[in-house]
N, C-alpha and C positions, 0 to 999 in steps of 0.2 A: 223503597228505592227502585226495585224491579218494576213496580206499577207505574212509576213516573217515566222510566225508560220506555216501557211498553206504550204508554200513551203518546209520548213524544215521537217515537220512532215509527209506530204503526197506526194506532187508532186515529190520532189527530190528522196526519197527512191523508189517510183514506177518507176521513170525514170531509176535509176540505175539497178533495177531488170530487167526492160524491155530491157535495153541495153545488160545486161549479157545474157539474153535469145536470143536476136538478134544475138549476136556473136556465140552462140551455134548453132542456127538453120539457120542463114544467110537468114532469111525470117521474115519480120515484122509481117505478118499475123499469122504465126505459133507462133511467140514470144508473141503476144497479147493473143492468145488462151491459151498457156502455162501459161502466167501470170495470166489470169483469173481463171484457174483451181487451181493454187497455192493459190490465194487470197480467193477463195471460200472454199477451204479445210481449210484454217486458220480460216475462219468464221464459221465453222461447230459448235463449242461450243455455238455460239450466235444464230444461225439459228435453230438448232435442237430442243431446248426447245419449240419454237413457233410452230414448226410442230407437236411436240408431243401434245401440248395443243389443236391443231385443231382436232387431232384424239380423244382426250378426250371429246370434245364437241359432237362428233357424238355418243359417248357412253352415253351421258346424254339425248339422244332423248326421251326415255320413260317419263322421268320427265318433259321435255319440253312439251310433248304432254298433260300431266296432267295440266300444267300451262295454256296452250291454252284453254283447256276445262273448267277449273275453271273460267278464266277471259275472256271468249269468247266475252262478251259484253263490256269489258273495256280494250281497247288496251293499255292504259297508264299503268294500273296496271300489265297487261300482260308483257309489256316490263320491268317494274321495277322488277317483279318477276324473269324474265329470267336473268337479270343482277345480282340479288341477288343470284341466283343459281350458276352462274359463279363465283361469289365472294366466296361463300362457298367452292367451289372446287378449288379455287386458279387460276381461269382462267380469262384471260383478252382478250376479242374479238379483241381489238386493238393491241394485242401483235405482230401480224404478220406485223405490220407497221415498226418495228425496222429493219428487214432485208432490207426492201425497202428503208428506209432512208440511211442505210449503203451503199446500192448499188448506190444510187444517189450521195452520198458524194464521193465514189470511182470513179464514172463515171465523176464527175466534175474534179477530180484530174487527171484522165486518159485523159480527153479532153485536159487539159493543157499540158500533156506529148506529145500527138499526135500533138498538135499545134507546140511544140518545134521541133518535127521531120519535120513537114511541112515547118518550117522556117529554117531548118538545112542545107542550102546551105553552110553557114559558120559553120562548125562543131565545131569550137572553142566555140560557144555559148552553145553547149551541153557538150563539154569536161570540161568546167569550173564547171559543176554541178556533175561530176562523182567522186566517192570516190577514185577509184584506177586507177593507170596508165594503167593497162592491159585492162581496159574497154574503154579507150579513142580511138577515131578514128584518123587515120592519116589525116593530113591536106588536102590531095588530095582526101580523101574518099567522095563518094556521097552516102548518105543514101537512099537505095532503099525502096520506100513505096508501090511498086506494090504487089498485091496478087490476084491471079486468074485474073478476068477482072477489078479489082478495083484499084484505087489509094487511099490507106488508109488515106491519108492526105486530101482527098476531099470527098464530099457526093457521094453516089452511084448514078450514072446518070440514072440508070434504076429502082431505088427504090425497087429492089428485096430484098435486105438485110433488108430494113425497113418493108416490108410486111411480110417476113418470121419471123422477130422478133416479129411483132404484133400477128401473128398466134401462135407462141410458147408461148407468154405471155398469150394469151387466154387459151390455153391448160393448162398451169401452174396454172392460176387462177382458172380454173374449177376443177382441181385436188385438190386444196387447200380448196375447199368448204367443210365445215363440215356437216355431216348428211344431205347431199343434197337430197337424195331420199325421206326421211321422211319429210324434210322441204318442198319440193315441194308438196307432198301429202297433208300436212296440209294446205298449202297456197291455194291449188286448191279448198278447201272447202269454201272459201270466194270469193265474186265477184272481189274484188280489190287485192287479194293475198297479203294482208299486215298484216296478223295476226301474222306472224313469224318475229319478229324484227331482229334477227341475220341473218335469211335467206335472207331477203330483203337487209340488209346492205351489205352482201357479194355478193349478186347477182348483185348489182350495180357495185361493183368493178370488177366483171368478165368482163364486157363490157367496163368500163371506162379505166382501165389500158392498154388493148391492143390498144385502139384508141389513148391514150396519147403516147404510145410507138411508134406507126407509125408516128404520127405528129412530135414528137421530133426527130425521126431518119431520117426524110427527110432532115433535115438541118445539122445534125451532120456529122463530118468526118467519113468515112466508118470504120476507125479503132475503133472509139468509139462505133459504132453500132455493130461491130463484138464482142466487149466486152459484150454488152447487150445480144446478141443472145447466146453467149457461157455461160454466167452466168445463163440465163434462162433455157438452156438445162441441165446445171448442177443441177439446182433446180428441174427440172422434174424428173431426176433420183433419186435425194435425197428424193423427196416427195414420189415417188413410193415405195421406201424401208421403209419409215416411216409409211405410211398409205394407200398404195395401190393406186388405180386409183381415189378414191374419187368421185367427181362429174362427172367424165367421165364414171363411171360404167354403167349407163343406156344406154349411147351412144354406148359403146363397146358391150354390150349385144344385142342391136338392130342391130348393124353392123354384129355381128356374126350370128344372125338369118337370116338377108338378104343374107349373104354369103352362108349359107346352102341351101337357096332356089335356 
């Protein structure tokens, strides 16, 4: 029952849209990129509030500094006070997880679509899932899954796409960090750098997510990894316009200083 709902609600609509874009571009890679941009644009109303919330967290830094000073010897109360402050301002530190969950759900659905293309020697398997006749392939058609040096139905043999996706995920995660500079300054004052609950929670994600992205991408069809990379780049641009460079600011300033030298 769940499988039928999944197919009808996600996999089949995505397949139809991808096929439509494939007919327009005559290139599966370009079709996947276009599909990703369209889907991310549709998700803007869901993603934008969480990005705005992250920016608000940075604005609360002075109050967070007072909490750290007041409860400097009681880290449990410090964490509780930080969470209470977030609650008073209607902020949820875990709100940023929703876009990630949506991305994973769509990734799974897209993986199913890519697999259908990989097994599409008999295009009738795909034609049976298409809504309109004009989308259907001729029986003699061979669906081209090549893009640059890749076969999008198979994993990247050189792991380039996986590594680039991991780097992009790291940059994106770094940009999403709220009040990073102040958080680092506060954490530096303690030997274990653990007095800032929110800072440490997000700092772990900065390194965990890119590693997970690379590991997962090594085995996925290149078409699915292309989706991951495109959606991450879209997030980078979106994050920049919402809250600027975020945690990348110190790095950019340092790079600018070294460049001037």
